[in-house]
Every structure is written in C-alpha cells, then in structure tokens.
VOBA-1610 file (N, C-alpha, C; in pm, whole numbers, padded with zeros to 5 digits, always signed):
BEGIN
Met+01180-02048+00610Met+01225-01913+00623Met+01190-01835+00491Val+01145-01727+00515Val+01070-01638+00425Val+01135-01489+00442Glu+01177-01422+00315Glu+01212-01318+00294Glu+01073-01216+00292Ala+01089-01110+00380Ala+00969-01038+00383Ala+00972-00942+00250Leu+00849-00911+00177Leu+00841-00828+00061Leu+00760-00712+00129Ala+00662-00732+00204Ala+00582-00616+00236Ala+00491-00661+00351Val+00450-00549+00451Val+00384-00578+00543Val+00295-00451+00576Gly+00147-00498+00587Gly+00039-00382+00581Gly+00048-00330+00714Val+00002-00200+00739Val-00012-00122+00862Val-00166-00105+00873Cys-00207-00128+00985Cys-00365-00118+01017Cys-00394-00039+01142Gly-00513-00003+01184Gly-00551+00061+01305Gly-00506-00014+01420Thr-00504-00160+01433Thr-00442-00250+01517Thr-00308-00214+01573Asp-00213-00201+01463Asp-00077-00171+01463Asp-00058-00026+01572Val-00139+00058+01503Val-00135+00204+01579Val-00202+00186+01739Glu-00278+00106+01749Glu-00314+00079+01899Glu-00197-00006+01967Ile-00130-00084+01930Ile-00027-00139+01981Ile+00088-00060+02018Ala+00141+00031+01914Ala+00237+00102+01907Ala+00218+00198+02029Ser+00082+00238+02052Ser+00024+00328+02123Ser+00016+00303+02280Gly+00054+00154+02288Gly+00021+00101+02419Gly-00124+00054+02475Leu-00202+00076+02370Leu-00361+00050+02423Leu-00399-00102+02390Tyr-00313-00183+02332Tyr-00361-00324+02296Tyr-00225-00397+02276Gly-00226-00529+02279Gly-00122-00621+02237Gly-00057-00658+02365Trp+00020-00801+02331Trp+00073-00860+02447Trp+00220-00904+02391Ala+00302-00892+02467Ala+00454-00921+02431Ala+00468-01087+02441Pro+00538-01147+02391Pro+00579-01291+02411Pro+00620-01328+02558Pro+00574-01435+02617Pro+00606-01453+02730Pro+00748-01430+02763Gly+00799-01379+02877Gly+00946-01332+02915Gly+01007-01241+02824Ser+00924-01176+02733Ser+00955-01050+02677Ser+00920-00913+02694Glu+00990-00804+02686Glu+00897-00681+02705Glu+00885-00609+02566Arg+00910-00681+02459Arg+00883-00632+02305Arg+00822-00712+02210Leu+00718-00680+02163Leu+00658-00725+02055Leu+00691-00684+01910Ile+00755-00773+01826Ile+00773-00730+01676Ile+00627-00721+01618Leu+00604-00621+01555Leu+00455-00604+01489Leu+00460-00658+01338Gly+00322-00623+01305Gly+00335-00695+01143Gly+00229-00822+01149His+00102-00807+01126His+00024-00953+01098His-00030-00929+00946Glu-00055-00829+00882Glu-00064-00838+00740Glu+00077-00858+00633Ser+00088-00983+00599Ser+00233-01023+00547Ser+00202-01052+00396Val+00320-01027+00334Val+00366-01116+00205Val+00512-01134+00184Gly+00558-01267+00162Gly+00699-01267+00164Gly+00731-01402+00049Lys+00866-01414+00040Lys+00907-01489-00061Lys+00985-01612+00015Val+00966-01756-00026Val+01030-01859+00049Val+01174-01842+00003Ile+01256-01867+00085Ile+01407-01869+00049Ile+01472-02000+00126Asp+01410-02067+00206Asp+01438-02197+00267Asp+01319-02254+00287Pro+01237-02370+00195Pro+01130-02419+00235Pro+01153-02543+00334Gly+01283-02597+00338Gly+01294-02731+00422Gly+01212-02814+00366Pro+01159-02907+00458Pro+01081-03019+00400Pro+00934-02981+00399Ser+00892-02853+00384Ser+00749-02813+00397Ser+00668-02852+00273Gly+00740-02876+00156Gly+00651-02892+00043Gly+00649-02757-00067Phe+00693-02643+00017Phe+00689-02523-00077Phe+00820-02522-00151Ser+00838-02437-00249Ser+00950-02429-00333Ser+01009-02291-00296Val+01157-02265-00333Val+01234-02155-00316Val+01149-02053-00420Gly+01125-01945-00390Gly+01060-01840-00458Gly+00910-01818-00450Asp+00858-01933-00387Asp+00704-01906-00366Asp+00664-01782-00275His+00551-01727-00314His+00501-01621-00240His+00413-01664-00141Val+00424-01634-00034Val+00342-01673+00097Val+00293-01575+00163Val+00190-01604+00254Val+00120-01528+00342Val+00096-01598+00484Gly+00133-01537+00582Gly+00135-01601+00709Gly-00016-01588+00797Ile-00071-01710+00819Ile-00178-01707+00916Ile-00171-01629+01059Val-00231-01557+01078Val-00214-01473+01212Val-00231-01545+01349Arg-00350-01605+01345Arg-00394-01692+01476Arg-00346-01822+01483Arg-00313-01876+01615Arg-00277-01999+01626Arg-00354-02042+01751Pro-00396-02182+01736Pro-00488-02261+01826Pro-00440-02236+01965Asp-00537-02234+02053Asp-00489-02240+02195Asp-00454-02391+02230Pro-00347-02399+02335Pro-00295-02551+02371Pro-00388-02655+02430Val-00487-02609+02484Val-00566-02707+02547Val-00636-02817+02455Pro-00655-02807+02330Pro-00733-02703+02274Pro-00883-02706+02306Cys-00943-02571+02282Cys-01077-02578+02296Cys-01144-02641+02174Pro-01282-02704+02185Pro-01352-02748+02089Pro-01328-02690+01944Asn-01341-02571+01921Asn-01315-02514+01804Asn-01193-02497+01750Cys-01095-02465+01836Cys-00952-02495+01805Cys-00883-02633+01742Ala-00956-02722+01810Ala-00934-02844+01776Ala-00972-02923+01655Val-01079-02837+01587Val-01118-02868+01468Val-01064-02761+01346Gly-00981-02690+01373Gly-00916-02586+01286Gly-01024-02456+01278Glu-01120-02452+01358Glu-01182-02312+01383Glu-01144-02216+01470Trp-00987-02195+01472Trp-00917-02105+01581Trp-00956-01966+01572Asp-01034-01927+01486Asp-01090-01795+01483Asp-01203-01784+01584Met-01265-01882+01599Met-01359-01913+01690Met-01313-01958+01821Cys-01215-01937+01890Cys-01146-01982+02012Cys-01243-01961+02106Ser-01273-02035+02192Ser-01382-02028+02293Ser-01333-01990+02457Asn-01198-02011+02443Asn-01130-01991+02580Asn-01033-01878+02596Gly-01027-01820+02472Gly-00931-01688+02469Gly-00781-01723+02484Arg-00737-01844+02500Arg-00594-01886+02504Arg-00519-01889+02364Tyr-00577-01845+02256Tyr-00514-01828+02134Tyr-00399-01733+02143Thr-00304-01757+02041Thr-00204-01644+02023Thr-00216-01597+01876Glu-00151-01481+01848Glu-00167-01422+01729Glu-00032-01321+01693Arg+00016-01384+01555Arg+00139-01335+01502Arg+00125-01187+01503Gly+00227-01094+01597Gly+00231-00952+01574Gly+00127-00882+01646Ile+00045-00949+01740Ile-00079-00908+01823Ile-00062-00958+01949Lys-00066-01098+01977Lys-00084-01141+02109Lys+00014-01272+02115Gln+00109-01240+02188Gln+00221-01325+02264Gln+00310-01382+02161Val+00304-01343+02026Val+00404-01415+01933Val+00434-01295+01834Asp+00571-01286+01799Asp+00630-01198+01730Asp+00562-01189+01584Gly+00536-01073+01513Gly+00498-01053+01385Gly+00583-01060+01270Phe+00551-01010+01146Phe+00612-01037+01039Phe+00710-00917+00978Met+00697-00816+01065Met+00757-00692+01037Met+00909-00706+01070Ala+00962-00793+00988Ala+01122-00815+00977Ala+01152-00858+00839Asp+01293-00841+00830Asp+01340-00865+00699Asp+01331-01015+00657Arg+01340-01102+00747Arg+01312-01251+00739Arg+01242-01295+00862Trp+01139-01394+00835Trp+01065-01480+00925Trp+01054-01613+00897Arg+01030-01664+01011Arg+01020-01835+00989Arg+00853-01845+01005Ile+00813-01961+00977Ile+00671-01999+00995Ile+00648-02147+00979Glu+00574-02187+01070Glu+00531-02344+01034Glu+00446-02357+00910Pro+00473-02454+00836Pro+00410-02470+00716Pro+00279-02486+00709Asp+00220-02541+00799Asp+00067-02537+00797Asp+00003-02411+00818Tyr+00078-02297+00861Tyr+00027-02166+00871Tyr+00081-02063+00758Ala+00128-02131+00655Ala+00153-02043+00552Ala+00067-02078+00439Val+00025-01974+00337Val-00066-01984+00247Val-00001-01920+00132Lys+00014-02010+00018Lys+00086-01977-00082Lys-00038-01886-00178Val+00036-01771-00230Val-00063-01682-00311Val+00012-01652-00453Asp-00067-01617-00538Asp-00034-01614-00674Asp+00095-01503-00668Gln+00202-01551-00753Gln+00296-01448-00747Gln+00301-01332-00829Ser+00191-01348-00938Ser+00178-01214-01011Ser+00088-01094-00922Leu+00036-01128-00810Leu-00005-01008-00735Leu+00097-00955-00678Gly+00239-01007-00664Gly+00345-00928-00611Gly+00310-00877-00456Leu+00352-00769-00441Leu+00322-00665-00318Leu+00169-00693-00280Leu+00089-00695-00388Leu-00057-00677-00350Leu-00094-00809-00275Gly-00020-00919-00260Gly-00049-01018-00155Gly-00063-00980-00028Val-00012-00865+00004Val-00018-00816+00151Val-00170-00793+00176Leu-00257-00757+00081Leu-00412-00747+00098Leu-00474-00883+00142Leu-00404-00996+00145Leu-00490-01116+00153Leu-00539-01121+00308Glu-00449-01066+00409Glu-00505-01091+00540Glu-00620-00990+00566Pro-00612-00867+00512Pro-00758-00794+00551Pro-00860-00867+00478Thr-00834-00929+00377Thr-00943-00983+00288Thr-01002-01099+00341Thr-00900-01167+00432Thr-00973-01300+00515Thr-01085-01252+00624Val-01084-01112+00658Val-01169-01057+00758Val-01292-01074+00691Val-01317-01017+00568Val-01462-00985+00521Val-01496-01113+00452Ala-01378-01203+00401Ala-01427-01355+00349Ala-01498-01429+00473Lys-01444-01401+00591Lys-01518-01462+00689Lys-01641-01434+00701Ala-01666-01275+00726Ala-01795-01210+00747Ala-01875-01260+00662Trp-01853-01263+00516Trp-01955-01314+00418Trp-01987-01452+00434Asp-01898-01528+00473Asp-01916-01702+00501Asp-02020-01691+00630His-01997-01636+00736His-02109-01626+00846His-02240-01571+00788Ile-02235-01441+00718Ile-02350-01399+00678Ile-02438-01509+00590Ala-02360-01569+00502Ala-02440-01676+00428Ala-02487-01785+00514Ser-02429-01831+00621Ser-02494-01906+00712Ser-02615-01900+00785Ile-02613-01744+00843Ile-02698-01709+00913Ile-02820-01694+00843Gly-02803-01652+00682Gly-02930-01622+00597Gly-02997-01744+00587Arg-02931-01870+00620Arg-03023-02000+00565Arg-03097-02023+00678Arg-03128-01932+00790Arg-03204-01953+00882Arg-03369-01969+00848Ser-03387-01906+00740Ser-03506-01875+00678Ser-03517-01841+00507Phe-03628-01844+00464Phe-03620-01817+00315Phe-03538-01678+00321Trp-03431-01673+00218Trp-03349-01550+00194Trp-03307-01512+00064Asp-03335-01404-00010Asp-03314-01369-00111Asp-03250-01233-00110Pro-03135-01208-00052Pro-03087-01068-00034Pro-03048-01004-00176Arg-03060-00881-00184Arg-03046-00805-00307Arg-02970-00681-00280Thr-02999-00594-00161Thr-02940-00465-00134Thr-02816-00476-00035Ile-02710-00437-00039Ile-02617-00438+00047Ile-02547-00313+00087Leu-02532-00277+00212Leu-02481-00150+00263Leu-02347-00177+00339Val-02250-00089+00280Val-02115-00118+00365Val-02099+00020+00430Ile-02080+00012+00551Ile-02070+00160+00636Ile-01911+00174+00652Gly-01834+00246+00612Gly-01697+00276+00613Gly-01625+00254+00497Ala-01565+00329+00428Ala-01469+00301+00300Ala-01322+00271+00321Gly-01290+00219+00450Gly-01143+00204+00462Gly-01131+00055+00386Pro-00993+00009+00425Pro-00964-00134+00348Pro-01050-00220+00369Ile-01111-00246+00486Ile-01194-00352+00534Ile-01333-00314+00435Gly-01372-00207+00430Gly-01510-00156+00368Gly-01510-00194+00223Leu-01395-00131+00170Leu-01380-00154+00028Leu-01367-00298-00023Leu-01290-00388+00063Leu-01298-00529+00026Leu-01411-00595+00036Ala-01511-00551+00141Ala-01615-00612+00158Ala-01739-00565+00049Ala-01693-00442-00004Ala-01780-00387-00113Ala-01734-00475-00253Leu-01597-00516-00263Leu-01572-00598-00369Leu-01620-00741-00360Ile-01609-00799-00270Ile-01694-00922-00222Ile-01829-00912-00267Gly-01919-00825-00210Gly-02044-00804-00267Gly-02094-00782-00394Thr-01991-00702-00479Thr-02023-00711-00620Thr-01997-00834-00694Gln-01884-00912-00624Gln-01862-01037-00708Gln-01976-01114-00686Tyr-02041-01111-00563Tyr-02168-01197-00553Tyr-02288-01136-00631Gly-02273-01025-00701Gly-02370-00990-00779Gly-02468-00896-00704Gly-02457-00842-00574Gly-02531-00769-00513Gly-02543-00627-00555Asp-02649-00550-00512Asp-02656-00408-00533Asp-02623-00335-00406Val-02473-00312-00446Val-02397-00267-00325Val-02393-00111-00336His-02381-00062-00197His-02393+00084-00171His-02278+00105-00058Val-02203+00187-00060Val-02097+00226+00032Val-02093+00357+00096Leu-02117+00377+00229Leu-02136+00499+00284Leu-02009+00522+00361Asp-01933+00660+00333Asp-01839+00719+00411Asp-01847+00862+00434Arg-01777+00920+00509Arg-01795+01063+00558Arg-01707+01157+00455Val-01610+01100+00370Val-01546+01205+00297Val-01606+01189+00143Ser-01597+01301+00085Ser-01645+01293-00040Ser-01562+01351-00147Gly-01398+01346-00129Gly-01299+01366-00208Gly-01225+01247-00192Gly-01101+01270-00242Gly-01012+01163-00247Gly-01028+01019-00339Pro-00951+00926-00321Pro-00971+00804-00427Pro-01111+00731-00375Lys-01163+00728-00266Lys-01279+00650-00228Lys-01382+00638-00315Pro-01440+00765-00354Pro-01557+00736-00438Pro-01535+00675-00579Ala-01437+00695-00645Ala-01389+00639-00790Ala-01370+00519-00752Leu-01298+00455-00652Leu-01298+00310-00625Leu-01407+00235-00606Val-01523+00294-00540Val-01649+00227-00522Val-01713+00233-00669Glu-01724+00328-00726Glu-01788+00349-00869Glu-01710+00259-00961Ala-01594+00220-00934Ala-01535+00122-01037Ala-01566-00024-01013Leu-01615-00045-00885Leu-01670-00166-00874Leu-01821-00194-00931Gly-01873-00088-00976Gly-02015-00080-00993Gly-02107-00065-00887Ala-02055-00025-00781Ala-02116+00015-00676Ala-02164+00155-00654Thr-02235+00192-00549Thr-02284+00337-00549Thr-02213+00401-00412Tyr-02142+00505-00440Tyr-02091+00572-00300Tyr-02189+00697-00253His-02193+00693-00115His-02267+00801-00039His-02194+00866+00067Thr-02233+00977+00097Thr-02197+01028+00208Thr-02309+01101+00275Gly-02322+01133+00397Gly-02435+01204+00484Gly-02479+01067+00570Ala-02586+01091+00622Ala-02664+01013+00735Ala-02715+00858+00651Val-02731+00766+00728Val-02788+00638+00671Val-02937+00650+00644Ser-02997+00732+00749Ser-03153+00744+00739Ser-03168+00828+00590Glu-03075+00890+00541Glu-03115+00984+00431Glu-03088+00904+00293Leu-03035+00769+00310Leu-02996+00706+00210Leu-03124+00643+00117Gly-03236+00625+00186Gly-03341+00577+00150Gly-03352+00429+00099Leu-03255+00354+00158Leu-03223+00208+00148Leu-03284+00130+00266Ser-03310+00006+00212Ser-03363-00101+00319Ser-03273-00219+00298Pro-03132-00215+00342Pro-03058-00326+00292Pro-03088-00439+00347Asp-03058-00555+00286Asp-03092-00702+00330Asp-02945-00736+00418Ile-02840-00669+00363Ile-02706-00715+00434Ile-02640-00559+00459Ile-02595-00535+00596Ile-02532-00439+00637Ile-02394-00490+00682Val-02278-00430+00630Val-02143-00442+00703Val-02086-00336+00732Glu-02101-00315+00874Glu-02060-00215+00948Glu-01906-00223+00988Cys-01836-00138+00945Cys-01674-00115+00949Cys-01636-00022+01049Thr-01692+00056+01102Thr-01653+00157+01176Thr-01653+00161+01309Gly-01749+00085+01389Gly-01754+00056+01528Gly-01804+00171+01614Val-01857+00267+01533Val-01913+00385+01591Val-02049+00372+01611Ala-02096+00374+01757Ala-02220+00341+01803Ala-02333+00409+01749Pro-02340+00543+01709Pro-02461+00580+01644Pro-02471+00530+01508Leu-02356+00482+01431Leu-02377+00426+01283Leu-02430+00294+01329Ile-02389+00216+01415Ile-02428+00097+01418Ile-02615+00084+01479Arg-02628+00190+01544Arg-02784+00204+01560Arg-02844+00225+01460Ala-02773+00315+01362Ala-02850+00363+01245Ala-02858+00261+01136Ala-02770+00159+01158Ala-02756+00023+01051Ala-02870-00055+01085Ala-02885-00083+01231Ala-03008-00149+01261Ala-03144-00097+01217Glu-03148+00037+01245Glu-03281+00102+01216Glu-03314+00093+01057Ala-03197+00088+00975Ala-03237+00102+00827Ala-03243-00046+00761Ala-03170-00148+00846Ala-03192-00283+00782Ala-03340-00325+00745Ala-03355-00414+00640Ala-03468-00459+00615Ala-03520-00558+00731Pro-03646-00598+00747Pro-03691-00710+00819Pro-03611-00815+00796Gly-03575-00907+00863Gly-03509-01017+00861Gly-03355-01015+00831Gly-03320-00881+00822Gly-03176-00856+00753Gly-03073-00876+00874Ile-02954-00890+00815Ile-02829-00942+00873Ile-02742-00812+00898Val-02685-00762+01004Val-02594-00663+01031Val-02473-00721+01070Cys-02352-00714+01008Cys-02211-00763+01053Cys-02123-00660+01106Leu-02075-00674+01218Leu-02001-00569+01275Leu-01865-00611+01271Thr-01768-00531+01197Thr-01631-00575+01201Thr-01543-00441+01243Gly-01581-00347+01295Gly-01517-00237+01374Gly-01520-00250+01486Val-01432-00187+01572Val-01431-00193+01730Val-01429-00052+01765Gly-01535-00001+01852Gly-01540+00125+01900Gly-01502+00131+02033Pro-01571+00250+02103Pro-01555+00262+02265Pro-01601+00122+02333Pro-01551+00093+02450Pro-01604-00036+02530Pro-01742+00005+02587Val-01771+00101+02590Val-01912+00136+02663Val-02014+00201+02558Met-02128+00133+02543Met-02219+00169+02435Met-02337+00264+02523Pro-02384+00361+02467Pro-02482+00431+02545Pro-02607+00342+02561Gln-02681+00368+02668Gln-02795+00279+02705Gln-02889+00302+02608Ala-02915+00417+02552Ala-03032+00436+02457Ala-02990+00358+02324Thr-02887+00361+02292Thr-02837+00264+02176Thr-02857+00117+02175Val-02815+00081+02306Val-02835-00066+02330Val-02972-00108+02329Thr-03072-00033+02383Thr-03204-00037+02394Thr-03272-00049+02237Ser-03237+00053+02170Ser-03294+00066+02041Ser-03231-00047+01946Leu-03106-00113+01964Leu-03083-00227+01909Leu-03160-00346+01949Ala-03158-00357+02080Ala-03264-00477+02129Ala-03388-00487+02050Ser-03451-00353+02059Ser-03587-00346+02006Ser-03589-00382+01848Asp-03502-00325+01759Asp-03490-00346+01651Asp-03470-00499+01609Ala-03379-00563+01693Ala-03337-00715+01669Ala-03454-00778+01706Val-03557-00759+01784Val-03659-00842+01836Val-03788-00822+01721Leu-03805-00693+01714Leu-03915-00675+01616Leu-03909-00682+01477Lys-03799-00680+01425Lys-03766-00692+01269Lys-03677-00833+01263Asn-03656-00917+01333Asn-03595-01036+01333Asn-03450-01012+01278Leu-03412-00916+01344Leu-03262-00880+01283Leu-03174-00989+01353Val-03042-01017+01288Val-02921-01056+01335Val-02798-00963+01326Leu-02771-00929+01458Leu-02651-00848+01469Leu-02543-00950+01525Phe-02429-00950+01440Phe-02327-01044+01486Phe-02168-00959+01465Gly-02091-00988+01536Gly-01948-00948+01514Gly-01851-01057+01446Ser-01766-01012+01367Ser-01656-01107+01306Ser-01527-01055+01329Val-01437-01128+01349Val-01286-01087+01361Val-01188-01217+01307Asn-01084-01192+01267Asn-00988-01271+01230Asn-01046-01383+01126Ala-00963-01489+01133Ala-01002-01590+01004Ala-00911-01732+01031Asn-00964-01833+00960Asn-00897-01936+00974Asn-00863-01990+00808Arg-00798-02121+00819Arg-00732-02162+00686Arg-00850-02136+00576Arg-00964-02168+00605Arg-01072-02169+00501Arg-01092-02032+00438His-01105-01942+00519His-01105-01806+00471His-00991-01738+00404Tyr-00868-01793+00439Tyr-00751-01736+00348Tyr-00788-01804+00227Tyr-00828-01916+00190Tyr-00843-01990+00076Tyr-00945-01886-00008Arg-01038-01867+00044Arg-01144-01773-00026Arg-01111-01651-00034Ala-01039-01598+00045Ala-00960-01451+00009Ala-00885-01463-00091Ala-00815-01559-00118Ala-00713-01575-00211Ala-00794-01577-00357Gln-00897-01657-00346Gln-00995-01655-00482Gln-01052-01508-00505Val-01082-01435-00399Val-01144-01308-00420Val-01046-01211-00495Leu-00915-01227-00443Leu-00801-01141-00491Leu-00776-01173-00643Ala-00751-01299-00654Ala-00744-01365-00805Ala-00824-01326-00886Lys-00943-01285-00858Lys-01063-01256-00938Lys-01073-01121-00964Ala-01028-01019-00886Ala-01038-00881-00876Ala-00938-00835-00998Asp-00987-00712-01015Asp-00884-00621-01110Asp-00795-00572-01059Arg-00648-00608-01116Arg-00541-00580-01049Arg-00520-00428-01042Ser-00550-00350-01130Ser-00552-00182-01109Ser-00624-00171-01019Trp-00733-00200-00977Trp-00827-00184-00878Trp-00747-00181-00748Leu-00712-00326-00745Leu-00646-00375-00610Leu-00502-00252-00575Glu-00426-00223-00691Glu-00325-00135-00692Glu-00375+00002-00609Gln-00487+00046-00627Gln-00545+00181-00598Gln-00550+00165-00454Leu-00584+00057-00381Leu-00585+00035-00229Leu-00472+00068-00166Val-00350+00035-00221Val-00235+00084-00148Val-00188+00216-00195Thr-00228+00302-00106Thr-00186+00466-00134Thr-00065+00495-00077Arg+00021+00426-00028Arg+00142+00473+00044Arg+00213+00360+00081Arg+00355+00353+00010Arg+00460+00285+00055Arg+00586+00338+00113Val+00623+00266+00237Val+00740+00346+00304Val+00820+00224+00311Gly+00952+00260+00338Gly+01082+00162+00390Gly+01076+00149+00519Pro+01125+00031+00592Pro+01107+00004+00741Pro+01191+00117+00799Gly+01270+00198+00748Gly+01326+00292+00820Gly+01234+00424+00847Ser+01100+00440+00768Ser+00994+00516+00803Ser+00891+00475+00859Phe+00912+00368+00956Phe+00795+00279+01036Phe+00717+00397+01111Glu+00764+00489+01185Glu+00687+00580+01263Glu+00592+00650+01153His+00628+00699+01031His+00546+00768+00939His+00440+00690+00901Ala+00483+00566+00868Ala+00354+00470+00831Ala+00245+00465+00935Leu+00280+00479+01060Leu+00161+00478+01176Leu+00081+00608+01174Glu+00122+00713+01101Glu+00058+00849+01092Glu-00031+00847+00974Arg-00154+00872+01009Arg-00251+00864+00898Arg-00254+00997+00836Glu-00246+00991+00701Glu-00259+01117+00619Glu-00399+01124+00532Ala-00424+01242+00488Ala-00555+01260+00399Ala-00517+01176+00282Gly-00630+01097+00267Gly-00632+01001+00123Gly-00567+00866+00161Asp-00525+00833+00263Asp-00460+00703+00298Asp-00594+00589+00297Ile-00555+00504+00229Ile-00637+00369+00242Ile-00570+00252+00308Lys-00464+00206+00236Lys-00370+00094+00279Lys-00238+00139+00285Val-00168+00150+00414Val-00026+00194+00395Val+00057+00060+00409Val+00163+00041+00320Val+00249-00085+00349Val+00394-00050+00366Ile+00457-00123+00433Ile+00603-00097+00474Ile+00658-00202+00356Glu+00742-00156+00270Glu+00781-00224+00175Glu+00948-00266+00189Phe+00986-00399+00217Phe+01076-00462+00249Phe+01168-00481+00110Ala+01116-00530+00014Ala+01191-00580-00095Ala+01105-00550-00229Gln+01165-00515-00322Gln+01087-00521-00462Gln+01051-00640-00505
//
C-alpha cells in the first residue's frame, strides 16, 4: 500500500479525459487516471520494501498469453496488443490518495528527489529511446556527435538531458522564444533554437522528434546525416500526407536512415531513468515542474497555460 505524493499530468491524460483515448477496466465505466506516479510505502507487506520508501509504479503489465516479448520482461514491446496499463488501458491509475501495487512493478527511488520522483516515468520513455538508438547504431561503424531534439516539452527536455550526459553536442528546437525553455536548455550546455529545421545548418547524427507533427518529421529526415537515426516519440494525426510519406521513404533509402518509434518502457528503462535523475542537477529538475495543484483542482491541471512544462497534482508534502 502506497500513499500518493504526486502524480504528473501529460497529454495522454488530456486525451483520455476528452474521450479520445483510454479504456476503462472490464466491467467498469470509469478509469482512474494517473500513470506518472511517486508515493511513499505505508504497508510493505512481505514485499521487501520498507515503510517510508519512495516508489514509482511501472505503468505497463504483460499480456496474459504471454507473447514472446512479454514472457521475457520486454512488455513494452508487446506483440499482440493485449497488455494493460495503469491509468491508461483497462487498469486504474495512480491518481488516488492511496494505491496498491504488485511489488514486482514498484521501483524504489531516491527519497531526496521528493516530489521530483514523479519525473521518473517520463524519463523512462527517453531512456528507452536512447537504449534503442544505441542498439540501432551498432548496425555499422557509428560515431555520433550532433544531436537534435525537436520539441522542448518534458520529453524533449529530458531527452536533451540524457544527450548531454552522454557528451553529445545537443541542440533543441522549439517554437517558443520566451518562457523557461531556452534557459533550461542552455543550463544543460545545449543550444536552443527557434525557426525551421532547415535553417539550423545542422546535419545531426541523432534526432529525437517529440512533437508528432508530420512536417517536422519530414524535416528531421531531410536534415539527418547519412546513416543517421530519427527516433519518433510524439503521436500526431493518424493520416500522414502522401508527399510526406514519399519523402520519408526516399530519405530512408538514399541516406541509409533509420526512423523508428518508441513508447512506454520496461523495468530496465526504469532503472536507467533513475540513474539519469540521480545524476542530474536537482535545481534544474525542479524547474521542469512549473505548476503544482491539489486534487481538488484536477480540471485546472488539464488546462494548458503559457509557460507550462510539467504540471503535477500534489497529494502530500
């Protein structure tokens, strides 16, 4: 049994609350939201955890068959789609004062992070992305130098954080010129840009595209260096213009590009994400949480405001 400390709010929660996505548990008409969690253990049972430990809940659960990937713990790569997800697909989430969790799906985090432990789940998304980028890069001789992140939301900023921890020359592109984003990028030692991808004068070896916007995906493929890797973490409209599809195919073939998508994470990525946060500057992480609201202001948390990066619902101090 875990007492909630905080739950992060993201675009997926907005889509679910709007009726565009998500599945209630079988036999229920309601889904409790919340997949970005951090809480304090109040009753560990025989789990091996201790009272007071800070934990984050893993979101995805393997399918019951299980498929080969789920059978070996790679449930983020489920091949038959019968997985479930806390707060998203058929299992209630963590947006409650208290929640229970199976010990195998709880990840201990450094208590000194406090509320910032809520950043662990979004960090797992990019930890997985970087894991797969490294695997793909081994297909040939590969010595990546330049990294471009498109979109400076929470996922983009965390992707830039990992890129700088790896020692890359990191560039971040976003549409806003004001607010906290430029300073956050510069504090990492990275370079912040606005405008068009084609105007940057870059030939990135790695591009992490976090918007899902078709023209930006196309521009990423056009800008990528030969043999480059483009990782897509954003979800855009379900139909992509034919011209964009044709252009992507041409670039992929003629430049030996790899374009791949990445979503969710398994336990290995939670472990890596915890390492990333432990290594990061706490004052920088604190600036990612731009707004805190109580559970009674849930609807307000779903409304995006200027300057928002990560909004969290704070259940306890």
